[in-house]
Structures are given as C-alpha cells and as structure tokens.
N, C-alpha and C positions, 0 to 999 in steps of 0.2 A: 419848975417848968417840966412838963413831959418832954421827952427827947425830940419830938417832932414839932416843937414850937421854937422859933428863933429867940435866942437870948444871948446877949453879949456877956452875961455872967454865968453862962451854962456851958458845959462840955458838949460840943457839937458831935453828932454822929458823922461818919465820914462822907455821907452824901449831902451834907449841908455845907455851904461855903463859909470858910473862916480863914481870915488872913493871919491867924495866930496858931494854925495847926499844920501838921505835915500832910500835904495833899497826896492822894493816890495819883498814879501816873497819868490818868485821864482828866485831871482837874488842873486848871491853869494856876501857876504859882511862880512869882518872880523870885522867890527865896528858896527854890529847890533845884536839884539837878534834873534837867529835862531829859527824857528819852529822845532818841534821835529823830522821831517823827513828830515832835512838838517844836514849834518855832522858839528860838532863843538866841538873842544876840550875844550871849556869853557861851555859846555851845558850838562845837565843831559840826558843821552841816554836812549831811550826805550830799553827793553831787546832784541829786535831783531836787534839792530844796534851794530856793533863791538865797543868795548871800553875796553882799558886795565885797566880802573879804574872802571869797571862795573862787577857785578856778571853775569856770562854767563849762559844761559840755556845749558843743557847737549849736545846739538848738535852744539855748537859753540866752536872753539878751544880756549883754554886759558891755558897758562903755569902756572897760579896761581890757578887752580882748580883741583879737583879730577876727572880724566877722566873715563868715562865708558869704558868697555873692548874693544870697537871697535874704539877707538880714539887713535892715537899714543901719547905716553908720555914716556919720558926717566926717569920719576920719579915714575913709577908705577911697580907693579909686573906683568910681562907678562904671559899670558896663554902659554902653551907649543907649540901652533901652531903659535906663533908670534916670530920673530927673536929677540934675546937678547943676548948680549955677557956677561951679568951678570946672565944668566939663565942656569939651567941644561938641556941639550938637551936630548930628547928621543934617543934611540940607533939607530933609523932608519934615523936620520939626521946626516950629516957629522959634526965632531967637529974640 
C-alpha cells in the first residue's frame, strides 16, 4: 500500500489514526501521557479544566465546594431572593 491508504498491515504516517502507534500531542490516545491542555482522567488538571478530583476556582461548578452566593447549591443557605423549599420566604412571595 502507498502510505496514504489505510491498512492495518501497514506502517501509518503520523497523520493517520492508529491505536498501535505513538500519537503526536494533538492526537487523542488513551495510552499516552497527555499534555495539560488535553482531557485525561489519569492526568493532573490545570485549575481551568473541569475535574471532579480537583479544587475548583469559584467560577466553576463543583458539588464538593462551598459555592459563592451566585452559584446554585442545594447544600448552602440561600439568600431570600433565591428559591428554596427549605427557606423562610418573605411575605410578598407565594408559599
């Protein structure tokens, strides 16, 4: 085969997908060490990437952190202008 035709018995050029080759950093591979800007659940994430095993900055959602007042959380005390069925409503709101 010429190198621009797919063949599982052929050595692939680096711009063709192959799960049996070492990928360049911009190709997905679950068997390589990822650069920090690629998602990997076996990688230490920078703080601006979502990770449920990471400490989130205040503007990222996390159910394991203390939320600022403008993020929804069912485990925080709501201000009176946020709906909560475990909160005492002001009299101008229907109960």
